[in-house]
Backbone as CSV, one residue per row, in Angstrom:
resi,resn,N_x,N_y,N_z,CA_x,CA_y,CA_z,C_x,C_y,C_z
1,MET,51.310,84.140,95.024,50.590,85.231,95.647,49.811,84.687,96.846
2,ALA,49.905,85.360,97.984,49.252,84.917,99.211,47.741,85.129,99.137
3,ASN,47.007,84.144,99.603,45.547,84.209,99.633,45.118,84.333,101.103
4,ARG,44.713,85.534,101.530,44.348,85.789,102.924,43.155,84.941,103.369
5,ARG,42.283,84.579,102.453,41.127,83.757,102.823,41.550,82.365,103.282
6,ARG,42.714,81.916,102.829,43.230,80.619,103.261,44.215,80.769,104.415
7,GLY,44.346,81.954,104.956,45.253,82.187,106.072,46.688,82.406,105.651
8,GLU,46.913,82.677,104.375,48.266,82.887,103.879,48.677,84.351,104.080
9,VAL,49.962,84.528,104.392,50.511,85.858,104.653,51.739,86.046,103.764
10,PRO,51.832,87.161,103.051,53.005,87.382,102.198,54.199,87.893,103.012
11,LEU,55.390,87.550,102.541,56.624,88.043,103.152,57.668,88.179,102.065
12,GLU,58.277,89.341,101.969,59.377,89.554,101.035,60.666,89.413,101.824
13,LEU,61.492,88.474,101.376,62.730,88.186,102.089,63.833,87.927,101.079
14,GLY,64.891,88.699,101.149,66.012,88.514,100.229,65.631,88.725,98.778
15,GLY,64.702,89.632,98.523,64.273,89.913,97.162,63.308,88.888,96.602
16,GLU,62.899,87.940,97.418,61.967,86.906,96.969,60.657,87.038,97.737
17,ARG,59.560,86.888,97.003,58.233,86.953,97.627,57.848,85.551,98.083
18,LEU,57.617,85.399,99.376,57.307,84.108,99.979,55.907,84.133,100.573
19,THR,55.358,82.950,100.797,54.039,82.823,101.404,54.157,82.034,102.692
20,LEU,53.610,82.592,103.769,53.567,81.920,105.064,52.154,81.412,105.302
21,CYS,52.034,80.219,105.870,50.721,79.696,106.234,50.905,78.662,107.342
22,LEU,50.238,78.871,108.446,50.306,77.915,109.547,49.163,76.922,109.404
23,THR,49.444,75.863,108.678,48.483,74.786,108.492,48.450,73.935,109.762
24,LEU,47.524,73.005,109.813,47.464,72.094,110.951,48.762,71.299,111.068
25,GLY,49.301,70.878,109.924,50.579,70.169,109.929,51.710,71.038,110.437
26,ALA,51.709,72.312,110.052,52.739,73.239,110.522,52.630,73.445,112.030
27,LEU,51.409,73.530,112.540,51.221,73.695,113.986,51.678,72.448,114.743
28,ALA,51.403,71.273,114.196,51.857,70.030,114.824,53.383,69.969,114.826
29,GLU,53.989,70.410,113.734,55.444,70.467,113.646,56.014,71.391,114.719
30,LEU,55.377,72.536,114.913,55.829,73.488,115.927,55.668,72.939,117.342
31,GLU,54.552,72.260,117.616,54.365,71.637,118.929,55.548,70.735,119.246
32,ASP,55.941,69.925,118.274,57.042,68.995,118.465,58.382,69.717,118.597
33,ALA,58.650,70.645,117.684,59.936,71.347,117.667,60.159,72.195,118.910
34,LEU,59.096,72.783,119.442,59.227,73.693,120.578,58.862,73.050,121.908
35,GLY,58.497,71.771,121.877,58.186,71.076,123.118,56.892,71.523,123.770
36,ALA,55.975,72.039,122.970,54.659,72.437,123.492,53.779,71.192,123.469
37,GLY,53.094,70.915,124.553,52.288,69.712,124.634,51.066,69.718,123.746
38,ASP,50.531,70.899,123.482,49.300,71.005,122.700,49.195,72.410,122.127
39,LEU,48.081,72.675,121.444,47.902,73.993,120.822,47.842,75.117,121.853
40,ALA,47.221,74.842,123.001,47.158,75.872,124.048,48.562,76.212,124.546
41,GLY,49.400,75.207,124.705,50.779,75.447,125.123,51.555,76.223,124.081
42,LEU,51.273,75.929,122.831,51.929,76.649,121.737,51.499,78.112,121.735
43,ALA,50.206,78.350,121.890,49.693,79.731,121.929,50.291,80.491,123.110
44,GLU,50.379,79.868,124.270,50.958,80.519,125.454,52.411,80.895,125.204
45,ARG,53.116,80.031,124.520,54.534,80.294,124.249,54.704,81.563,123.409
46,PHE,53.810,81.761,122.437,53.937,82.922,121.562,53.283,84.176,122.117
47,GLU,52.373,84.051,123.065,51.680,85.217,123.618,52.611,86.168,124.329
48,GLY,53.646,85.649,124.966,54.554,86.490,125.735,55.352,87.462,124.892
49,GLY,55.526,87.156,123.601,56.256,88.057,122.719,57.763,87.941,122.837
50,ARG,58.260,87.084,123.720,59.709,86.898,123.871,60.080,85.582,123.204
51,LEU,60.789,85.687,122.099,61.167,84.506,121.344,62.670,84.477,121.133
52,ALA,63.223,83.285,121.178,64.627,83.095,120.844,64.751,83.004,119.326
53,ALA,65.957,83.192,118.829,66.182,83.079,117.384,65.804,81.680,116.897
54,ARG,66.075,80.646,117.693,65.710,79.276,117.283,64.190,79.118,117.197
55,ASP,63.430,79.849,118.045,61.967,79.839,117.949,61.518,80.448,116.628
56,LEU,62.157,81.555,116.250,61.807,82.220,114.994,62.127,81.331,113.796
57,ILE,63.252,80.616,113.861,63.607,79.709,112.766,62.560,78.602,112.652
58,ALA,62.188,78.010,113.788,61.183,76.934,113.773,59.840,77.449,113.268
59,LEU,59.424,78.623,113.750,58.142,79.203,113.350,58.150,79.599,111.882
60,LEU,59.205,80.288,111.457,59.300,80.707,110.059,59.378,79.486,109.143
61,GLY,60.156,78.483,109.525,60.269,77.276,108.710,58.938,76.564,108.554
62,ALA,58.232,76.383,109.665,56.931,75.708,109.611,55.940,76.508,108.768
63,ALA,55.947,77.839,108.927,55.018,78.692,108.163,55.365,78.695,106.680
64,LEU,56.653,78.668,106.350,57.054,78.611,104.943,56.673,77.267,104.325
65,ARG,56.912,76.182,105.042,56.533,74.869,104.523,55.018,74.763,104.383
66,GLY,54.271,75.334,105.345,52.817,75.375,105.241,52.360,76.202,104.054
67,GLY,53.181,77.180,103.659,52.877,78.022,102.508,53.349,77.433,101.186
68,GLY,53.902,76.213,101.229,54.277,75.539,99.996,55.742,75.606,99.617
69,HIS,56.597,76.140,100.479,58.029,76.243,100.183,58.762,75.047,100.775
70,ASP,59.650,74.465,100.000,60.386,73.276,100.420,61.735,73.692,100.995
71,LEU,61.724,74.174,102.235,62.949,74.612,102.906,63.042,73.935,104.264
72,ASP,64.210,73.361,104.573,64.383,72.836,105.920,64.852,73.971,106.830
73,ASP,64.925,73.705,108.129,65.278,74.779,109.073,66.685,75.319,108.842
74,ALA,67.607,74.490,108.355,68.956,74.979,108.059,68.914,76.014,106.941
75,ALA,68.095,75.767,105.914,67.949,76.734,104.819,67.248,77.993,105.300
76,VAL,66.266,77.834,106.187,65.557,78.989,106.751,66.527,79.851,107.549
77,ALA,67.415,79.217,108.304,68.386,79.956,109.118,69.340,80.778,108.259
78,ARG,69.544,80.373,107.022,70.456,81.102,106.111,69.762,82.216,105.328
79,LEU,68.443,82.325,105.431,67.740,83.368,104.675,68.198,84.757,105.139
80,PRO,68.457,85.664,104.201,68.872,87.023,104.591,67.689,87.812,105.155
81,LEU,67.965,88.608,106.136,66.920,89.452,106.727,66.943,90.820,106.055
82,ALA,66.779,90.821,104.748,66.868,92.050,103.964,65.836,93.085,104.391
83,GLY,64.645,92.664,104.747,63.604,93.593,105.177,63.699,93.899,106.663
84,GLY,64.655,93.298,107.331,64.823,93.504,108.753,63.984,92.515,109.546
85,LEU,64.361,92.328,110.770,63.674,91.390,111.656,62.226,91.798,111.882
86,GLU,61.960,93.095,111.845,60.596,93.591,112.061,59.632,93.086,110.986
87,ALA,60.078,93.022,109.746,59.226,92.520,108.661,58.903,91.045,108.881
88,VAL,59.892,90.275,109.320,59.691,88.843,109.556,58.751,88.627,110.724
89,THR,59.005,89.299,111.839,58.154,89.106,113.012,56.740,89.618,112.762
90,GLY,56.596,90.679,111.985,55.255,91.178,111.646,54.467,90.167,110.826
91,ALA,55.130,89.564,109.834,54.465,88.556,109.003,54.141,87.311,109.828
92,LEU,55.058,86.914,110.708,54.792,85.750,111.559,53.655,86.035,112.528
93,GLY,53.593,87.253,113.053,52.482,87.634,113.926,51.155,87.557,113.198
94,ALA,51.154,87.993,111.941,49.927,87.919,111.137,49.545,86.468,110.868
95,ALA,50.537,85.610,110.625,50.258,84.187,110.392,49.699,83.532,111.658
96,LEU,50.252,83.898,112.816,49.731,83.371,114.086,48.308,83.852,114.333
97,ALA,48.052,85.124,114.028,46.696,85.661,114.209,45.710,84.940,113.294
98,GLU,46.140,84.614,112.081,45.282,83.869,111.163,44.995,82.471,111.701
99,ALA,46.011,81.829,112.275,45.861,80.457,112.749,45.060,80.370,114.039
100,PHE,45.335,81.269,114.979,44.703,81.196,116.292,43.526,82.145,116.437
101,GLY,43.360,83.060,115.486,42.291,84.055,115.599,42.738,85.158,116.531
102,GLU,42.208,86.316,116.299,42.537,87.448,117.161,41.555,87.486,118.305
103,ALA,41.944,88.101,119.384,41.069,88.200,120.545,39.783,88.929,120.160
104,ALA,38.676,88.355,120.548,37.385,88.978,120.251,37.213,90.215,121.120
105,PRO,36.661,91.281,120.561,36.440,92.479,121.375,35.386,92.201,122.440
106,ASP,35.482,92.920,123.548,34.517,92.793,124.629,33.167,93.296,124.136
107,PRO,32.136,92.427,124.149,30.839,92.865,123.626,30.092,93.802,124.558
108,THR,30.571,93.959,125.793,29.904,94.826,126.752,30.241,96.278,126.434
109,PRO,29.222,97.131,126.207,29.521,98.536,125.915,30.097,99.212,127.156
110,PRO,30.978,100.186,126.955,31.547,100.882,128.119,30.464,101.633,128.878
111,ARG,30.617,101.672,130.198,29.647,102.392,131.029,29.876,103.875,130.900
112,LYS,28.802,104.610,130.862,28.902,106.065,130.805,29.199,106.578,132.194
113,ALA,29.988,107.623,132.264,30.319,108.232,133.547,29.075,108.910,134.124
114,GLU,28.927,108.808,135.428,27.801,109.464,136.100,28.003,110.971,136.050
115,SER,26.941,111.703,135.848,27.039,113.163,135.789,26.976,113.760,137.189
116,ARG,27.401,114.994,137.324,27.363,115.811,138.537,28.163,115.217,139.689
117,GLY,29.143,114.384,139.373,30.042,113.909,140.412,29.451,112.884,141.358
118,ARG,28.251,112.409,141.115,27.668,111.403,142.001,28.304,110.056,141.734
119,ALA,28.477,109.293,142.783,29.007,107.947,142.647,27.899,107.024,142.142
120,PRO,28.215,106.051,141.370,27.187,105.110,140.916,26.651,104.332,142.104
121,PRO,25.396,103.899,142.043,24.831,103.162,143.155,25.594,101.839,143.348
122,SER,25.766,101.468,144.615,26.473,100.219,144.895,25.513,99.061,144.734
123,ARG,26.065,97.925,144.375,25.241,96.744,144.161,25.452,95.772,145.320
124,GLY,24.364,95.093,145.707,24.476,94.055,146.703,24.531,94.540,148.129
125,THR,24.401,95.832,148.368,24.395,96.345,149.742,23.112,97.113,149.972
126,THR,22.682,97.134,151.191,21.486,97.917,151.544,21.900,99.033,152.456
127,ARG,21.112,100.073,152.452,21.449,101.222,153.309,20.412,101.398,154.364
């Protein structure tokens, strides 16, 4: 059973319940497998949302091994996509969010619109 407090994410694949977790070791494995120089490079690679199937195999394999499953990438490549690719990518996205954290919301409150159609006063200019 996946423990969200430890960054674990559940995934049902081929009728089997699996646990994904991007541990520090899993992230180091991904840096090497994907040719990312560091964690920032790894994060940039995944931010674009465009991944090759080999990227998904490397990511899923590392996350499964981090979650305690003893599967090499060849075994990961043979896993059936019974829940569809969307289930896999959703679980991997959740595992990445757990590992890298989600973007913090902007703490600045939104500005209220000026009433009666007046433009807000300009800053830094004198009249």
